[in-house]
N, C-alpha and C positions, 0 to 999 in steps of 0.2 A: 640201770635197766636190769631187770631180773631175767634169768634164763627161761626161755619158753621151750615147750616140747619140740623135738626135731621136726615133727610133721605139721606143726601149726602153720597155716597159710591164711592169706588175707586177699579178698577181692572186693572192689567197690562196685556200687550200682549208682550211676549218676544220671541225671536228666532234669528237665524243667519240672516245676510244680505241676501236678495233674497228669504226669506221664504214666503213673501207675507203679512207681517204685515200691511203695509200702505193700500194695496188694500183691505184687510179684514176689517180694521177699517172703510175705506171709504164706504164699503157696509153695515157695521153694523150700522152706525149712522142713516141712514134712517129707518131701521127696528126698532131700539129702539125708535126713534121719533114717528113712526107710533103707537107704543105701549103707547105713552104718556109720555115717559121718556125724560127729558131734559139732554143733554149730552155736556160735554166739553172734550177736549183732551189736553194731553201734549205729545210731541214727543221729544225724545232724539236724538241728532245727535253727532257723533264724529268729524264732520267737521264744520268749520266756515261757517255759512250760512248767507245770506243777503236777508231778506224777501222783500226788495224793490230794484229794479235795481239801479246800480250806476248812479249818475247824477241827481236823483230825489231829491227833497228838503230835506226830512228827512235823506237820506243817506249822503247828503252834510253836514247836521248839525252834524251827527255822525262823519264824517270824520274830521270836524273842531274841534272836541273834546267834543261835548255834551255828557253827561253821559246817558241821556235818551232823546228819541224823541217820542212824541205822535202825531199820525196822526188821526184827527177826520174828519168824513164825515157823511152824512145822513144815510149811510148804516152800517158803522162799525168804530171801532177805533183800532188802532194798536199801541202798546207800545213796543218800542225797547230800551233795556237798554244795554249799553256797559259795559262789565265787566272789560275791560282793564287788570289790574293785580290782580283783586279780586279773580279770579278763578271761576270755575263752581259752582253755588249754588246747594245745596243738593235738592233732589226731594221733601222733606218735605217743604222747603221754596217755591218751585214752586207751590205745591199744595195749600199752604196758600195764594198765590196771586190770586187764582181763585175766581170768584163770585160763590155763592152757586148754585148747580144744583143737579139733582137726581143722576147722574153717571158721573164719570171722567174715561176716558179710557186713560191709559198711555202706549205709544208705546216706547219700548226700556227699558233701565235700567235693563237689564237682570240679572245683578249681585246684584241688590238692594234687601234688605230683606223685601219684601212686596209680597202679593199674586198676582200671575200671571197665565195667560193661555199661554202655549207654542204654537207657530205657527211653524209647522215643515213640511218640504218638503224633502222626501227621496232623490230626485234628486239633492239636494243641495250638497250632499257628506259630510255633517257635521253630527256629532253625535247628538242625542237628548240631550236636557238640563235636562229634568226631572229626570233622574237617580241620578244626583248630586245636585239637588236643591229642597229641601223640600217645598219651597215657590211656586212651580208650582203645581196648584190645578186642572188643566184640560189640555187636549191636543186637538188641532185643527190641522188636517193634511190632505194631499191629498192621504194618504195611507189607509190601512185597519184599523181595530180596534187598539186602543191604549192599554196600560197596564190596567189590570182589576181594579186596585185601583184608576184610574183617569177617570173622566167623559170625554167622547170623542165626537167630532163632525167632520164631513167632512168639509173641508175648504169652500166648496160651499154651505153648508147647513146653510145659514145665520140665519134663524129662530132658529135653534138649538144652534148656537153659542150665539145668543142674550139671549136665555133662560139660558144657562150655566153662562154667564157673570152676569146676574141679580141674579141668585141663589147663586153665590159664592162671589160676591163683598162685602167685609167688609165695615164697616162704615169709614168715614173720620178719626174719632178719633182713631179707631183701626189701621188704616193704618199708621197714624203719630206715634203711639206708636211703631209699628213694625219697622219703619224707624229710629226712634231715639233710639231704642234698650233699 
């Protein structure tokens, strides 16, 4: 494990599909950036995803058997690693791959043992996660108030969600300890 900046912190956003996690995080990043917070994200997907359309050079390299492809440009780089039979890496390994920032927002990994904010929509027809997950430390919802023991923000109150995330995000090291048990 490489050393991370002393101030690097991590907070998750968990909820059922359709709760609005991606939209919320997409709205949250500019608010955090406006506050001077550098942000990176990790998103979990249960589906095989291809960040580059088929037929492009790096997808052709991966299809040909390359284990990793790195695409560099003046604006960004993208590293894609084929796992083949290795299986999904644990969240701790993914966190360790990131360059140091102030805050990492993790979308998904709702069953992983690290601190998370639940994103809940009553109209989804699914039960809330917080009653069965002690790692959920706040609730963001489109409904009324949450339980008294959890900080709560309305899903459209991005400033409040940012404040909750910043107040509750533990250090990178504490998150890794939690994930590694």
